[in-house]
C-alpha positions as CSV (number, residue, x, y, z in Angstrom):
1,M,134.6,89.2,109.7
2,A,131.1,87.7,109.6
3,E,129.7,86.7,106.2
4,R,127.0,89.0,104.9
5,E,123.6,87.5,104.9
6,R,122.4,86.4,101.5
7,V,119.7,88.8,100.4
8,Y,117.5,87.7,97.5
9,R,115.1,89.4,95.1
10,L,112.8,88.0,92.5
11,T,113.7,87.4,88.9
12,E,111.3,87.9,86.0
13,Q,110.9,84.1,85.9
14,G,110.0,84.1,89.6
15,R,107.4,86.8,89.2
16,A,105.9,85.0,86.2
17,A,105.7,81.8,88.3
18,W,103.5,83.3,91.0
19,E,101.5,85.4,88.6
20,S,100.6,82.4,86.4
21,Q,100.3,80.0,89.4
22,D,102.6,77.7,87.5
23,V,101.9,74.2,89.0
24,A,105.4,73.1,88.1
25,V,106.6,75.3,90.9
26,P,105.7,74.0,94.4
27,A,102.9,75.9,96.1
28,D,105.1,76.9,99.0
29,Y,107.6,78.4,96.6
30,R,104.9,80.3,94.8
31,R,103.7,81.7,98.1
32,M,107.2,82.7,99.0
33,L,107.7,84.4,95.6
34,W,104.6,86.4,96.0
35,M,105.4,87.5,99.5
36,M,108.9,88.4,98.5
37,D,107.6,90.4,95.6
38,F,105.3,92.3,98.0
39,Q,107.2,92.4,101.3
40,G,110.8,92.0,100.3
41,H,113.4,89.4,101.5
42,A,113.4,90.5,105.2
43,G,109.6,90.5,105.4
44,V,109.4,86.9,104.0
45,V,112.1,85.6,106.3
46,S,110.5,87.2,109.4
47,D,107.1,85.8,108.6
48,L,108.2,82.3,107.6
49,L,110.6,81.8,110.5
50,R,107.4,81.5,112.7
51,Q,106.5,78.4,110.7
52,Y,109.7,76.8,109.5
53,P,113.2,76.2,110.9
54,R,115.8,78.6,109.5
55,S,117.8,75.7,108.1
56,V,114.8,74.6,106.0
57,L,114.1,78.1,104.9
58,D,117.7,78.7,103.8
59,E,117.7,75.4,101.8
60,W,114.5,76.5,100.0
61,L,116.0,79.9,99.1
62,V,119.1,78.2,97.7
63,E,116.9,75.8,95.6
64,M,114.8,78.7,94.3
65,E,118.0,80.5,93.3
66,E,119.1,77.4,91.4
67,L,115.8,77.2,89.6
68,G,116.2,80.8,88.5
69,L,113.2,82.1,90.5
70,I,115.3,84.4,92.7
71,E,118.7,86.0,92.6
72,L,121.1,87.6,95.0
73,A,120.4,91.3,95.4
74,P,123.2,93.7,94.6
75,K,125.4,94.6,97.6
76,G,123.8,97.5,99.5
77,E,120.3,96.9,98.4
78,A,117.9,97.0,101.4
79,A,116.9,93.6,102.7
80,D,113.3,94.7,103.0
81,A,113.1,96.3,99.6
82,G,110.1,94.7,97.9
83,F,110.1,95.0,94.1
84,A,112.1,97.7,92.2
85,L,112.1,100.9,94.2
86,H,113.5,102.7,91.2
87,D,110.2,102.1,89.5
88,A,108.3,103.8,92.3
89,D,105.2,105.8,91.5
90,Q,105.8,109.5,91.9
91,T,102.9,109.6,94.4
92,Q,105.4,108.3,96.9
93,A,107.0,111.7,97.2
94,M,105.9,112.2,100.8
95,N,106.5,115.9,101.5
96,E,104.6,117.9,104.0
97,P,103.3,120.7,101.7
98,R,101.9,118.1,99.3
99,V,100.2,116.1,102.2
100,K,98.8,119.4,103.5
101,R,97.4,120.4,100.1
102,E,95.8,117.0,99.5
103,A,94.2,117.2,103.0
104,E,92.8,120.7,102.4
105,T,91.4,119.6,99.1
106,A,89.6,116.6,100.6
107,S,88.5,118.1,103.9
108,G,85.4,119.9,102.6
109,A,84.0,116.8,100.9
110,L,84.8,114.5,103.9
111,S,83.2,116.9,106.4
112,R,80.0,117.1,104.2
113,T,79.7,113.5,103.1
114,G,82.3,111.4,104.8
115,A,83.9,110.5,101.4
116,Y,86.4,112.0,98.9
117,I,87.2,110.8,95.5
118,A,90.5,111.6,93.8
119,A,89.2,112.9,90.5
120,D,92.6,113.4,89.0
121,R,93.6,109.8,89.5
122,L,90.2,108.6,88.2
123,S,90.5,110.7,85.1
124,Q,93.5,108.4,84.1
125,R,91.7,105.2,84.9
126,P,89.8,103.2,82.3
127,A,86.3,102.0,83.1
128,L,85.9,98.5,84.4
129,H,84.2,96.5,81.7
130,K,82.4,94.2,84.1
131,T,79.0,94.4,85.6
132,P,78.8,94.9,89.4
133,A,77.7,91.3,89.8
134,D,80.9,90.1,88.1
135,S,83.2,92.5,90.0
136,V,85.1,91.6,93.1
137,V,85.7,93.8,96.1
138,L,88.3,92.6,98.6
139,I,87.7,94.1,102.1
140,V,90.8,94.3,104.4
141,E,89.5,95.0,107.9
142,D,90.4,93.5,111.3
143,D,87.4,94.5,113.4
144,P,84.8,91.7,113.1
145,D,81.8,94.1,113.4
146,Q,83.2,96.6,110.9
147,L,84.1,93.7,108.5
148,A,80.6,92.3,108.7
149,L,79.1,95.7,108.1
150,A,81.3,96.4,105.1
151,D,80.6,92.9,103.7
152,L,76.9,93.5,104.0
153,R,76.9,96.9,102.4
154,V,79.2,95.9,99.5
155,S,77.0,92.8,98.9
156,M,73.9,94.9,99.0
157,A,75.4,97.2,96.4
158,G,75.6,94.1,94.1
159,Y,79.3,93.3,94.2
160,K,81.1,90.0,95.0
161,V,83.0,90.2,98.3
162,R,86.2,88.6,99.5
163,V,87.5,89.4,103.0
164,A,90.8,89.5,104.9
165,Q,91.5,90.5,108.5
166,S,95.2,91.2,108.4
167,V,98.0,92.1,106.0
168,N,99.1,88.4,106.0
169,A,95.6,87.2,105.2
170,F,95.5,89.8,102.4
171,L,98.7,88.5,100.9
172,H,97.4,84.9,101.0
173,N,94.0,85.9,99.5
174,M,95.7,87.7,96.6
175,L,98.0,84.7,95.9
176,E,95.3,82.1,96.1
177,E,92.4,84.0,94.4
178,G,94.1,86.7,92.4
179,A,93.7,90.5,92.4
180,P,90.2,91.9,93.0
181,D,88.7,94.6,91.0
182,L,88.8,97.0,93.9
183,L,90.5,96.9,97.3
184,L,88.6,98.4,100.3
185,L,91.5,99.0,102.8
186,D,91.5,99.9,106.5
187,V,94.6,101.6,107.9
188,S,95.1,100.1,111.4
189,L,95.7,96.4,111.0
190,P,97.1,93.9,113.6
191,D,100.2,93.0,111.6
192,G,100.8,96.1,109.5
193,D,99.7,99.5,108.3
194,G,97.2,100.1,105.4
195,F,99.2,103.0,104.2
196,E,102.3,100.8,103.8
197,V,100.2,98.3,101.9
198,L,99.0,101.1,99.6
199,A,102.5,102.4,99.1
200,R,103.8,99.0,98.1
201,L,100.9,98.4,95.8
202,R,101.5,101.6,94.0
203,R,105.2,100.7,93.5
204,H,104.3,97.2,92.2
205,P,104.9,96.5,88.5
206,V,101.8,94.3,88.2
207,L,99.4,95.7,90.9
208,G,100.3,99.4,90.7
209,S,97.0,100.3,89.1
210,L,94.7,98.3,91.4
211,P,91.8,100.6,92.5
212,V,92.1,101.2,96.2
213,V,89.6,102.9,98.5
214,M,90.7,103.7,102.1
215,L,87.9,102.9,104.6
216,T,89.1,104.0,108.0
217,A,88.3,105.8,111.3
218,R,91.5,107.9,110.8
219,N,90.2,111.3,110.0
220,D,93.1,113.5,111.0
221,P,94.1,115.8,108.1
222,A,97.7,114.4,108.1
223,D,96.3,110.8,107.6
224,I,93.9,111.9,104.9
225,G,96.6,113.7,103.0
226,K,99.0,110.8,103.4
227,G,96.5,108.4,102.0
228,L,95.8,110.5,98.9
229,V,99.5,111.3,98.3
230,L,100.3,107.6,98.4
231,G,97.7,107.0,95.7
232,A,94.3,106.2,97.2
233,D,91.5,106.5,94.6
234,A,89.1,107.5,97.4
235,Y,89.0,108.0,101.1
236,I,86.0,107.2,103.3
237,T,85.8,107.9,107.0
238,K,83.9,105.8,109.5
239,P,81.0,105.9,110.3
240,Y,79.6,105.9,106.8
241,T,76.4,104.9,105.1
242,R,75.5,102.2,102.6
243,N,74.8,104.8,99.9
244,I,78.1,106.5,100.4
245,L,80.1,103.3,100.1
246,A,78.1,102.1,97.1
247,D,78.5,105.5,95.3
248,V,82.2,105.6,95.9
249,I,82.7,102.0,94.6
250,R,80.6,102.7,91.5
251,R,82.4,105.9,90.7
252,V,85.9,104.5,91.2
253,L,85.1,101.6,88.9
254,K,83.1,103.9,86.6
255,H,80.1,101.7,86.7
256,D,77.6,104.5,86.3
257,G,79.5,106.6,83.8
258,I,80.7,109.1,86.4
259,A,84.4,109.9,86.1
Protein backbone atom coordinates (compact mmCIF):
# COMPACT_ATOMS: atom_id res chain seq x y z
CA MET A 1 0.00 0.00 0.00
CA ALA A 2 1.43 3.37 -1.05
CA GLU A 3 2.32 5.77 1.73
CA ARG A 4 -0.07 8.71 2.04
CA GLU A 5 1.38 12.02 0.88
CA ARG A 6 2.35 14.25 3.75
CA VAL A 7 -0.10 17.16 3.75
CA TYR A 8 0.83 20.21 5.81
CA ARG A 9 -0.95 23.19 7.26
CA LEU A 10 0.28 26.34 8.98
CA THR A 11 0.80 26.64 12.70
CA GLU A 12 0.13 29.89 14.54
CA GLN A 13 3.91 30.35 14.66
CA GLY A 14 4.07 29.96 10.88
CA ARG A 15 1.32 32.49 10.30
CA ALA A 16 3.02 34.95 12.64
CA ALA A 17 6.28 34.52 10.70
CA TRP A 18 4.86 35.69 7.38
CA GLU A 19 2.62 38.34 8.92
CA SER A 20 5.52 39.97 10.77
CA GLN A 21 8.02 39.31 7.95
CA ASP A 22 10.33 37.76 10.54
CA VAL A 23 13.81 38.00 9.02
CA ALA A 24 14.94 35.05 11.13
CA VAL A 25 12.82 32.91 8.79
CA PRO A 26 14.26 32.65 5.24
CA ALA A 27 12.43 34.70 2.62
CA ASP A 28 11.60 31.58 0.57
CA TYR A 29 10.00 30.02 3.64
CA ARG A 30 7.98 33.15 4.41
CA ARG A 31 6.69 33.15 0.85
CA MET A 32 5.73 29.48 1.11
CA LEU A 33 3.98 30.10 4.43
CA TRP A 34 1.91 32.93 2.96
CA MET A 35 1.02 30.92 -0.13
CA MET A 36 0.10 27.91 2.01
CA ASP A 37 -2.07 30.13 4.20
CA PHE A 38 -3.90 31.41 1.14
CA GLN A 39 -3.81 28.52 -1.33
CA GLY A 40 -3.42 25.46 0.87
CA HIS A 41 -0.80 22.71 0.61
CA ALA A 42 -1.73 21.46 -2.86
CA GLY A 43 -1.71 24.95 -4.35
CA VAL A 44 1.76 25.67 -3.02
CA VAL A 45 3.20 22.37 -4.23
CA SER A 46 1.68 22.80 -7.69
CA ASP A 47 3.02 26.33 -8.01
CA LEU A 48 6.52 25.71 -6.65
CA LEU A 49 7.14 22.50 -8.59
CA ARG A 50 7.45 24.74 -11.66
CA GLN A 51 10.44 26.40 -9.99
CA TYR A 52 12.12 23.78 -7.78
CA PRO A 53 12.73 20.01 -7.90
CA ARG A 54 10.35 17.95 -5.78
CA SER A 55 13.23 16.66 -3.64
CA VAL A 56 14.20 20.23 -2.69
CA LEU A 57 10.63 21.17 -1.95
CA ASP A 58 10.11 18.09 0.25
CA GLU A 59 13.26 18.89 2.25
CA TRP A 60 12.10 22.47 2.78
CA LEU A 61 8.72 21.27 4.05
CA VAL A 62 10.37 18.88 6.50
CA GLU A 63 12.66 21.64 7.77
CA MET A 64 9.71 24.02 8.16
CA GLU A 65 7.93 21.31 10.16
CA GLU A 66 10.98 20.91 12.41
CA LEU A 67 11.00 24.68 12.99
CA GLY A 68 7.36 24.56 14.06
CA LEU A 69 6.16 26.69 11.16
CA ILE A 70 3.91 23.98 9.70
CA GLU A 71 2.41 20.73 10.94
CA LEU A 72 0.92 17.62 9.42
CA ALA A 73 -2.75 18.10 8.63
CA PRO A 74 -5.14 15.63 10.25
CA LYS A 75 -5.94 12.60 8.14
CA GLY A 76 -8.79 13.35 5.80
CA GLU A 77 -8.25 17.10 5.66
CA ALA A 78 -8.30 18.28 2.05
CA ALA A 79 -4.86 18.88 0.60
CA ASP A 80 -6.03 22.12 -0.98
CA ALA A 81 -7.72 23.48 2.11
CA GLY A 82 -6.25 26.87 2.78
CA PHE A 83 -6.69 28.14 6.36
CA ALA A 84 -9.36 26.86 8.73
CA LEU A 85 -12.48 26.07 6.79
CA HIS A 86 -14.47 25.69 9.99
CA ASP A 87 -13.95 29.43 10.52
CA ALA A 88 -15.51 30.21 7.16
CA ASP A 89 -17.59 33.37 6.86
CA GLN A 90 -21.27 32.57 6.52
CA THR A 91 -21.27 34.50 3.25
CA GLN A 92 -19.86 31.31 1.76
CA ALA A 93 -23.28 29.65 1.86
CA MET A 94 -23.66 29.50 -1.92
CA ASN A 95 -27.29 28.56 -2.42
CA GLU A 96 -29.24 29.44 -5.54
CA PRO A 97 -32.10 31.38 -3.88
CA ARG A 98 -29.63 33.62 -2.05
CA VAL A 99 -27.61 34.27 -5.20
CA LYS A 100 -30.82 35.14 -7.02
CA ARG A 101 -31.98 37.51 -4.28
CA GLU A 102 -28.64 39.33 -4.24
CA ALA A 103 -28.65 39.64 -8.04
CA GLU A 104 -32.19 41.04 -8.04
CA THR A 105 -31.30 43.56 -5.34
CA ALA A 106 -28.25 44.76 -7.26
CA SER A 107 -29.62 44.67 -10.81
CA GLY A 108 -31.47 47.98 -10.65
CA ALA A 109 -28.46 49.98 -9.47
CA LEU A 110 -26.13 48.22 -11.91
CA SER A 111 -28.41 48.90 -14.88
CA ARG A 112 -28.71 52.57 -13.93
CA THR A 113 -25.17 53.40 -12.86
CA GLY A 114 -22.94 50.37 -13.49
CA ALA A 115 -22.20 50.00 -9.79
CA TYR A 116 -23.78 48.50 -6.69
CA ILE A 117 -22.64 48.89 -3.09
CA ALA A 118 -23.52 46.28 -0.46
CA ALA A 119 -24.90 48.64 2.17
CA ASP A 120 -25.48 45.90 4.74
CA ARG A 121 -21.81 44.90 4.67
CA LEU A 122 -20.64 48.50 4.84
CA SER A 123 -22.85 49.24 7.83
CA GLN A 124 -20.65 46.85 9.81
CA ARG A 125 -17.36 48.26 8.54
CA PRO A 126 -15.55 51.05 10.41
CA ALA A 127 -14.36 54.07 8.47
CA LEU A 128 -10.76 54.07 7.29
CA HIS A 129 -8.90 56.66 9.32
CA LYS A 130 -6.54 57.66 6.54
CA THR A 131 -6.68 60.33 3.90
CA PRO A 132 -7.07 59.17 0.28
CA ALA A 133 -3.46 60.22 -0.36
CA ASP A 134 -2.31 57.77 2.33
CA SER A 135 -4.65 54.95 1.27
CA VAL A 136 -3.54 52.12 -1.02
CA VAL A 137 -5.70 50.46 -3.67
CA LEU A 138 -4.39 47.20 -5.13
CA ILE A 139 -5.74 46.55 -8.64
CA VAL A 140 -5.78 42.93 -9.83
CA GLU A 141 -6.42 42.96 -13.59
CA ASP A 142 -4.79 40.96 -16.39
CA ASP A 143 -5.75 43.07 -19.41
CA PRO A 144 -3.01 45.71 -19.91
CA ASP A 145 -5.38 48.35 -21.29
CA GLN A 146 -7.92 47.85 -18.53
CA LEU A 147 -5.17 47.84 -15.92
CA ALA A 148 -3.75 51.12 -17.24
CA LEU A 149 -7.23 52.65 -17.26
CA ALA A 150 -8.03 51.57 -13.70
CA ASP A 151 -4.59 52.73 -12.52
CA LEU A 152 -5.17 56.16 -14.08
CA ARG A 153 -8.65 56.56 -12.64
CA VAL A 154 -7.72 55.44 -9.13
CA SER A 155 -4.68 57.73 -9.17
CA MET A 156 -6.80 60.65 -10.38
CA ALA A 157 -9.15 60.01 -7.46
CA GLY A 158 -6.19 60.70 -5.17
CA TYR A 159 -5.29 57.17 -4.01
CA LYS A 160 -2.00 55.32 -4.07
CA VAL A 161 -1.98 52.41 -6.52
CA ARG A 162 -0.39 48.97 -6.60
CA VAL A 163 -1.04 46.54 -9.43
CA ALA A 164 -0.99 42.80 -10.11
CA GLN A 165 -1.84 40.99 -13.35
CA SER A 166 -2.51 37.51 -11.97
CA VAL A 167 -3.43 35.64 -8.81
CA ASN A 168 0.22 34.67 -8.33
CA ALA A 169 1.33 38.28 -8.72
CA PHE A 170 -1.36 39.29 -6.22
CA LEU A 171 -0.01 36.77 -3.70
CA HIS A 172 3.55 38.03 -4.12
CA ASN A 173 2.41 41.66 -3.88
CA MET A 174 0.54 40.98 -0.65
CA LEU A 175 3.51 39.16 0.88
CA GLU A 176 6.11 41.73 -0.12
CA GLU A 177 4.13 44.93 0.46
CA GLY A 178 1.38 43.94 2.86
CA ALA A 179 -2.38 44.23 2.56
CA PRO A 180 -3.78 47.29 0.77
CA ASP A 181 -6.61 49.40 2.14
CA LEU A 182 -8.88 48.22 -0.69
CA LEU A 183 -8.70 45.50 -3.33
CA LEU A 184 -10.07 46.20 -6.82
CA LEU A 185 -10.53 42.69 -8.22
CA ASP A 186 -11.27 41.36 -11.71
CA VAL A 187 -12.97 37.97 -12.06
CA SER A 188 -11.30 36.43 -15.12
CA LEU A 189 -7.58 36.04 -14.44
CA PRO A 190 -5.01 33.94 -16.33
CA ASP A 191 -4.16 31.67 -13.41
CA GLY A 192 -7.29 31.74 -11.31
CA ASP A 193 -10.72 33.13 -10.63
CA GLY A 194 -11.46 36.37 -8.81
CA PHE A 195 -14.45 34.82 -7.08
CA GLU A 196 -12.21 32.13 -5.59
CA VAL A 197 -9.76 34.81 -4.42
CA LEU A 198 -12.67 36.65 -2.78
CA ALA A 199 -13.96 33.47 -1.14
CA ARG A 200 -10.55 32.62 0.32
CA LEU A 201 -10.05 36.17 1.57
CA ARG A 202 -13.38 36.11 3.37
CA ARG A 203 -12.40 32.86 5.12
CA HIS A 204 -8.98 34.13 6.09
CA PRO A 205 -8.45 34.86 9.82
CA VAL A 206 -6.31 37.93 9.10
CA LEU A 207 -7.57 39.25 5.76
CA GLY A 208 -11.26 38.43 6.12
CA SER A 209 -12.33 42.06 6.51
CA LEU A 210 -10.25 43.49 3.66
CA PRO A 211 -12.51 45.79 1.56
CA VAL A 212 -13.03 44.20 -1.87
CA VAL A 213 -14.66 45.77 -4.93
CA MET A 214 -15.27 43.53 -7.94
CA LEU A 215 -14.45 45.33 -11.22
CA THR A 216 -15.41 43.10 -14.11
CA ALA A 217 -17.13 42.71 -17.45
CA ARG A 218 -19.11 39.79 -15.98
CA ASN A 219 -22.63 41.24 -15.77
CA ASP A 220 -24.68 38.06 -15.79
CA PRO A 221 -27.09 38.04 -12.80
CA ALA A 222 -25.65 34.73 -11.59
CA ASP A 223 -22.13 36.24 -11.49
CA ILE A 224 -23.34 39.40 -9.76
CA GLY A 225 -25.22 37.42 -7.14
CA LYS A 226 -22.26 35.11 -6.60
CA GLY A 227 -19.87 38.00 -6.02
CA LEU A 228 -22.17 39.60 -3.47
CA VAL A 229 -22.92 36.34 -1.64
CA LEU A 230 -19.19 35.65 -1.40
CA GLY A 231 -18.74 38.97 0.36
CA ALA A 232 -17.88 41.70 -2.16
CA ASP A 233 -18.38 45.19 -0.70
CA ALA A 234 -19.30 46.53 -4.14
CA TYR A 235 -19.66 45.38 -7.73
CA ILE A 236 -18.76 47.51 -10.77
CA THR A 237 -19.36 46.39 -14.34
CA LYS A 238 -17.23 47.45 -17.30
CA PRO A 239 -17.33 49.87 -19.03
CA TYR A 240 -17.40 52.35 -16.17
CA THR A 241 -16.57 56.02 -15.63
CA ARG A 242 -13.93 57.68 -13.48
CA ASN A 243 -16.62 59.24 -11.29
CA ILE A 244 -18.33 55.90 -10.66
CA LEU A 245 -15.09 54.25 -9.61
CA ALA A 246 -14.02 57.15 -7.39
CA ASP A 247 -17.45 57.30 -5.73
CA VAL A 248 -17.50 53.57 -4.98
CA ILE A 249 -14.00 53.60 -3.47
CA ARG A 250 -14.83 56.64 -1.32
CA ARG A 251 -18.04 55.08 -0.08
CA VAL A 252 -16.52 51.67 0.68
CA LEU A 253 -13.70 53.30 2.64
CA LYS A 254 -16.14 55.86 4.08
CA HIS A 255 -13.92 58.74 3.09
CA ASP A 256 -16.79 61.14 2.54
CA GLY A 257 -18.97 60.13 5.46
CA ILE A 258 -21.32 58.05 3.29
CA ALA A 259 -22.14 54.70 4.86
